[in-house]
N, C-alpha and C positions, 0 to 999 in steps of 0.2 A: 132496338137494333144496334149493331155494332158498326164501327167505321167500315170494316171489311164488308158487312152485309150491304151497306149502301153502295160501296164501290162495285160490288158484283152486280147489284141491280141496275147500276149505270153501265154495265158491260165492260167494266174494267176491274176484275177481281183483285188485282195487285196494287190498286191505287188507295189503299186505306189511309196512308199518310196524307195524301192530298184531300181526302175527305176530312181528316182531322184539321188540316189547315183552313179548310172552308168553315168548319164548325167553330174554330177559335178566332178566325178573322173575318168571317163572312157576315152575311145579313143576320142581324140580331133578332129579327121578328120571326125566324124560324125556330121550331122547338128542338134546338140542339141539345138541351138537357136530357132528352130521351135517347141520346146516342152515347154508348159507352164502349170500353174496349172489349176484346173477345172473352174476357173473364167476367164482365159485368161490373168492372171498376170504374169509379168516377175519374174524371180527367183533371189533372193539374192545371192544364191550360184553359179550363173553363173559367168564365168570369166569376171571380171570388175564389178561384182554386178549387180543390177537392171538397172543401167545406161547402162552398156556394153550390157546387154541383149536387152534393148530397141533399142539401135544403131543398133545392128545386125538385128532386125526385121524391123526397118525403112529402111535399105538398101534394103530389098526384097519388100518394098512397103506397109508394114503394118503401119497403123496409130496407134500410141500408146500415150495414155493420161493417166497421173498419173499411168504410168507403167502398164496399162492394154490395150489389143488390142481392138480397137473400132470395134464393129460388130463381136466380136469373135464367137458368136453362129452360125453366118452365114458362117464364114470362117473356122470353125473347121472341120478338116478332119477325117472322120470316114470310113475307108475301109469296103467294103462288106465282110462278113465272108464267 
């Protein structure tokens, strides 16, 4: 998912930056490594920076090239409303 996807699911479609703030400074036990920007790019604010984010995604089987998930549009999760 993207930060914007989560914001929209929460009923605040323009709150992507606030979701990013939660991701980078909120509860670490949540799977924030699965959240990327709208292009499928890794976040520099992730623990360990973009490299840390890339490694966390690769552990789960994502292919990441130049800090972008390969085939992101096909893998992007969008739950039914």
